[in-house]
N, C-alpha and C positions, 0 to 999 in steps of 0.2 A: 596585368591587373590582376593576374592569376595569386600571386601571393598577397594581394591586398584584399580581395573577395573571399577567397578560399581560407585566408588567415586561420583558420581554426574553423572554416567554414560551417562545419557539422555541429553544428549549433545545441416564509419563515420567520427568513428574520419575522415573517407573519408567523404565528402560532407559537413564538417564543415566550409567551407568557408561562411564568411558573405557578404550578400550582400549589400555593403556599396557605396550605389549610392547616388552621390551628385546631388541636383537639380542644373541646370545652372540657371545663371541670378540672385544670390542671392541679394535681397535687404534689408538693415539693418533696424530694427526695429526701427519706428518713434520714436524719443526722447520723444515726450509727450504720447507715450502709455503707459499703466499701466501693468507692467507683471502680471499675476494672473494665478492661475491653472484653466483652463475653463473644465477639466475633473469632470465628475459625481461621486461619491463614488471612490473617488482615493485610499483611504487607506482599502476599503473593511468594512468600520466599520458599515455599515448598516446591517450587517450579510447575505445580499443577494448578488448574481452577478448583478443584475440589476444596470445598465446598459450595463454593459457587456456581452458578449456572447462567448461561448467556443465552439470549433469544438468537434464534438463526444461525448457532453455531460461531458467532461474529466475535467471540471472546477468545484471548489467547494471553500466556504470560510471555514478557518479554524482558530482555536487560537492559534495554535503554529504549527512551530516556525512564530514570527512574527519581523517587523522591528520598527515598532512603533505603539501605540494603540493598540487594544484586537484582531484585525483579520488581514488576509491575504488572498491572493489567493494561490490556491494549483492547478497545472496543473499535473494531472495524464498519464505522456506521454505513450504511447504503441509503439507497432512496426511498427505500420502503420498510426500513428497520432500523430503529435507533440504538440496538446492539446493548440492552438493557441487561445488566448482570447483578444477580441477587442472590441474598443468603438468608435463609429462614433461623430464626434461633429463638430457643425459648426463653419468656420474659415473665415477670411477674406483674399481677393487676395493679391497677391505682398507682403507677410508679412512673416517676419521670425519667427518661434515658436523653443521653447526650451524644448526638450522631456527628462525626466529623470524618473528612477526609481530603487528601490532596489530590486535586485533579489538573489537568492540563488538556487545552482543545478548545474548539468553538462550540459554545454553548452544551456544557456539561453538567450534569443533574445531579443531586444526591438528595434520597429521601426514603421515607418509609411508604410501603403500601398502605393507601386510606388514610394515610395522614401527612405531616409536613414534609415540605422538600424545599430545596434551595439551588439556585443553578448560579453560574459564571460565565465569563468568556475569558480564556486567558492561553491564546495558541502558542505562546513562546515559552513558557514557564508555568512550572508546578504554582498553584494556588490552593488556599486552604478554604474550604466549606463547612460551616459549623450549623446544624440546626437541632432543635431540642423536640420532644414530642412525650405526651403521656399516654401509659397505656389506659384502655378501657377497665371497666369493673371486673370483667369476666374473662379479659385477655391472658393468652399464655404464651402466645407466640408473636412474633414480629417479623416479617420480610423487608429487609434494607436493600435498597437497589443505587446502581450508578448506571446512568446512560450517557447518550449523547443526543445530538438531533438529526432527523432527518436529512440527508444528503449534505449535510456541513463537515465530513472529514473524519477522521480518526480521533478518537479520545484515548487519554491515559488516565489512571488511577491509582493510588497507592498509599498505604498505611491509614487503610479505613478503619475508625475506631467507635463502636458504641460503647457508652459507659454507662454503667449502671449493674445492679445485681442479678444474677443469672436466673432463670426460672425454674420454678418447682422444688427449688433446695435440694435439688439432685434426685428427686423423688422417682423421676421417668429413666429406668435403666433397662427397660422392655425393648429390646432390638426389633425391627420389623421382620416378617418372613422373608424368605429368600424368593425373589422374581423366579417365576416359572415361564416354560415355554418359548425361551429365547431362540429365534430364528433370524435368518438372513433375507432380507426382501428385495435386495438389489445390489448389484456392485458394478463398478467402472474400474479403470485401470487404476484409480488414485483414491476410490471410497469405498466403504462397505454401509448399507443400510439394514439397521437392524430392528428388531419389534421383540417385545416380552409381555407377560401377564403382569399386571399391578400387584405388587405387594401388599401387605396387610400390616398395621399398627395399632396399638393401644391409644395413642392419640392421633398420629397420621404422619402417613411418610411424605417428606419433604424435596427428597431428591433421587436420582437414581445416579449412581457412578458406574462407566463403562471401563472395563480393564481391557488391555492388551496382552495378555499374560500376565505379567506382574505390577504393569503400570497403568495409572489411570490416565487416560487419554481424553476424557468427557464427561461432564455432568449436567444432566438435564433433568426438567422436572416432570415431564412425561413419560410414556411408556414406548418411545420409539427415538430413535436418533440415526444420524449419519457421520460416520467417521471418516473424517479428509486426511489427505496430506500423506496417502498411501503410497508405495511402491508399486509399480506393475508386476505381475506373475510372481507376488509374493505371497505365501501363507500367513494368515493372522489368525489367532485363537483369541474369541472374545468372552466375558463373562460380564454380568451385572450385578451389583449389590444396591440394595435399597437403605436409606440413610434416612431418620427422622430429626425432629428440632432439637433434639438434646444431644446428637450427634451419635446415637446407638446406629450401627451399622448391622445390616443383615450378613448370612452367610451368602456365598455366591450361586448365582443361577446355574442351570446347566450351559455347559461351554459349547459354542458352536465354531468350527473352524471354516474359513473362507479363503480363497486364493484370488487375489485381484486380476482383473483381466490384463492380458498383454497390452504392452504399451503400444497404443498407436501414438504416443505425445501427449495428447490431451491437449486443447486450447487453454491458453492461459486465461481468456475471459477479459483481457486486459484490452482495452480501445482507447486511443489518445489522438485527438486533432492537435497537436501542439507546434505551431511555426516558431522558429527562432526569432528571440529578441536579443540584442547585443547591446549593452548600455556603456559599452567602450568605444562606438563607432557609429557613423552613418547618422547622425541627428537622431537619435531614440526617440521615438514617439512614446505619448504618455500610453502606457498600458490601460488604464481605465476607459481612456477614450476610446481606443481601439476596440475593447470588448464591448463596449456601449454600441458602436457603430455597426458591430459585425457578428456579435454572439459567441465568438472565441472564448474558451473556458481556460485552457492550457497553453503556456508558452514553455517553449525549451531556452532556457537561459544560456548564452555562451559568454564567456568560456571558463573554467575552474583550470587554473595552471598552477605551476611550482613555483613560489617564491623563494625558493633556497630550502634547502635542508629538507625537501619531501614536506612541506607546507604548504597547503591550498591557500588559493587567493584568487579571486576574479582578476582574469587576465595576467594573474601571477603580480599584481601590483596593488590590487582594492582590496582591502580586508573583508572577510566574509561577511561581518555584522557592523551596521552603523554608516554604511556608505548609499550610494545612490543604487547599488544593485538590491541591497535590502529593502531598500524605500521602494523600487518597483515591486517587489515581491509581496511586500506589505500591502500596497494598492491592489495587485492583483486578487490576493486572498481576500482582502476586504469586498472586492467587486464580486466574490464567490468564485474564483478561479483558484489554480494553482500553478506551481511550475515543476520542471524537471530540469536541473542543472546538466549543462553539458561539459564532461571532463576532454580535452586535449585538443583535437583538430589539425591543421594543416601545420603551423608553425608555432613557434614559443617553446619555452621551457616546459616540458608536459610531464605530468607525475608518472604517467606509467614508465616513460622513459627514464626518470631521473631517480624514483624512489629504489632503495637498494634491494628490496625484496617484496615478494607478494604481501608479507605481514605488514610490512611498511606501508606500502599502498593501500592495502585495507584500513589501516588504521588513519591515514588520510581521509580515504571518503567516508570514513566514519565521522568525522571533525564535520565535514559538511551534511552529513546527513541529520547528525544531531542539531548542528545550527538550526535548521530549517525544518525537522520532522518530516522528513521527506517520504513521499510514497514511491517515487522511481528515480533512478538516475541513469543518465545516457553517457556511454564512453563512445567518442567520436576518436575511431583508431585510422589514423591517416599516416603518410609519408613514410619516409625509409627509417625512421626512429622508433617506429612503434608498428606501423601496420607491415613494413616490408622485414621485420623482424620476429622470427619466430619465437625466440626466447621471452621478448616481451609482450608478444601477443601471450603468450601461456603465464606470466605474471600477471596481465592484469585480467585475464579469465579467473585465476585461482583468487584473485583479490575480490572479484566479483561474486564468486562461490562463499567467500567468507563472508563478505557483509549481508548478502542475502541470507545465510544461516543466522546471522548475528540479529538480524533485523526482520522479523515473521512479515509476510505481505509486502515487502520491497520488491518493486519489479525491476529488473535488469535490462538495458537495452544498449546493444552494440551497433555503431553506425560506421560503415566503411564505403569506397568507392567500388566500381562494379564496371564491367564491358557493356554491351548493348546486348549480349547473351546469358549474362549471368556473371556470378562471382570470377575473379581471375583467380590466378594460381594461389596467390596470399589469402583473398576471400575465402577460396575453399580451404585453405589450411586452416583459417581462423576457425570455421564450423566445424574442422573435423577435430580441432583441440579443444572445443567446447563440449564435444561430445565425448571424447575421452576423459577427459577432467572433471565430467558431471557438473559443468558450471551451471545447467540449467537456467540458459539465458531466456528471457522471456520473449525479447524480440531483436530479430535481426534485421537491422534497416540499412538498405543500399542507397545510395546517392546518384542516381541515374542523369547525370549530365558531366560536362566536360569529357564527352566521349572522344573528343578528337576531331570532330565535325559529325554532320548529319542534320538532316532538316525534320526528319519524323521524330519528335520528341515524345508523341504519344505511344507510337511503335515502339521506339527504343525503351521505353518506361517498362512497356508491359513485357516485352521480350525479357527485358533483365529479371523482371520479376518472376517471369515464369522459370528462367533459369535457376534464380535463388530458389523458389519452390521445387523444384527437381534435385537439387542438391540437398535441402534438408530432408526430403523425403528418404532419399538414399542413404542420407547419413543417419538418421535418427529412427528410421524405419516407420515414418509417418504415412498417414494418407493425405490427400489432396486438401482435404477440410482443416485437417490438423496443422499442415505446412502452413496454408496460407495465414492462419491465425498466429502464427509466430512471426509475420512477414513487416516491414515498415518499408515506407518510400519517404524518402527526404527529397525533393527536386529543388532547383533554383529559378525562381519567380522573373520573367523578363528575358533580358541576356544573361547569357551565361558567360565565364570568363573566356570560353571558346567560342563565343558569338552564335552560339544556340538559342534560338527562341523559343520559349514556352509563354503562348499567351493564355489571356484569362480563358477562353474556349477551350484550349488544349489542357489547360490545368482542371477544367470542369470534366472533360472527358475522362482525365485520371483519377478525379475523386470518384466519380461513378464507378468506373472499373474498380476502386479498391472497394467500395462499399457492395458492389454485387459479388465480390469475390473474398469478403469478410475478413480483410486485413486488419491488422492489430495496430497500426501507427501510421499519419500522415503528417508531415511536415514540410517546411521549405524555408530556402536561405534568402531573404529574410524578410520579416516584417519591416526592418528598417529600410528596405527597399521597396515596399510594398506602396508607391506612390508613381504617378505618372511622370515622365520627361522622355518624351518622343524625340528618338535622335541623340539622347543623352549620352549615349555609350554605355559602357558597364563601369557604374559608380556606384559608393556606399548608400546614397540616401533616396534613390530611385531606379525604377526598374530597367530603363533605356526604351521603354516601349509607351505608346498610349495605352492609357488604363484608368480607372476611377482611383481614387484613394482607397486603400486597404480592401480592393477587389479580390486579391489572391486570399487574404486571410477570410473573407467573407465565404468563399467558395470552400475551404478547408474546414470552415465550421460546420459545413455540411456533411462532414464524414461522420461518419457513425459505424462503422465497420459491421 
């Protein structure tokens, strides 16, 4: 049963009403006015956000997915911040303007502060939003915004246009004064917090641009900011410039030099309870039924393989889009959840082994990332063709480094087997190569089963995880807390291929240990088997033990990290 079951084994809407406020007394745009886009950096082609500012530092410029050109805005919505990005421009009073933009994501809004807005839901493709508004009798500036909705996932925006005459007839040419008193108020190994005194302007300051050397790294509306994504033990020099609605920019503030803290690694902040779901095997259950019964939100979808020519496909045979896998993913997302695809596994034609180079493999991974606008991917590295091949390990890690650089915010997971005391030779080699290549892997997930016997599945799992922690500490120089925050556990519910038994009570112990040590990820193989069949043996559609339907999934849903 080993090859059968390990077969690749490792696996508002309330509150969403739009504020469609129409301004009274609309006056038609004069016939002599030439409609033109008066926004700056409307397609984010500059490669930076400026002059856009985003709440919570949650906006970034990405190269995929885009509507036009080579760049777009990405807003990383959280449960407490809708990642609103805005730009203030000079406008003329008593004038009608047309605002439009291309957006992608669940519940994306486009509008003007104090005026009209519109929204749409378009998670898999860009859709155009258009709205008009008329300025007030004395209005000389307008703030345009785009945002997502709380806890509804990342959104993208591109090619935003505000058509109408520019404000002030070019009369405001006075730049703000330079900000003063720039100082650092805190730092970590990957961020620096800054604060400064406000600048003044004849009309009004609308934004502050933060520079690291000559690069504009962040734009904000207030007088403090935290620049993140920095390297440990590295010296940075920052300055700040003020900007008004007409685009006039001040001189630079005083400079401040800060060296980030030495890296203890820093936790990724990524927490994921994501049992495996396999649409090609084991009487796949309805994911929405499982979600409703258990409260689970994430699934690890198995398995993406090579259909020939380094071309990704589900199980190496089912197209990425339009089939049962996409239907399952759509149902999961419609129910408020999400997925992480698993590439590779125990057997089959694997992309890591068969793609000719790291760049070719990165291209194959990118096709899947683009198909589903993914937040995370899992590389299940097993068997002699990938796990026990150091060159293929390096190819996979280099490809993960590439896609992570090309998809800001993407989380990368590697999953591999283990001994009862921690990583084996090849597991240690994988971790060492990740460090030497600078792959920046978010989660190292071990599969603590099929040890070759042993009855203490809780003790063996904890010992294996502690061994992984020790290896991560020695390889990356992390402390205990940081090492735990990069660990994942992916077990096997019920009977394993080698007749080890993990009961719901044991899995609860493992979940509780995982929470108390604040690891990053908890998964198991597989939801398909999360049904009772006491004495049924090791089969694809039940666990082989006495349990309730979806009991392991319910326990896993209690993982919070």
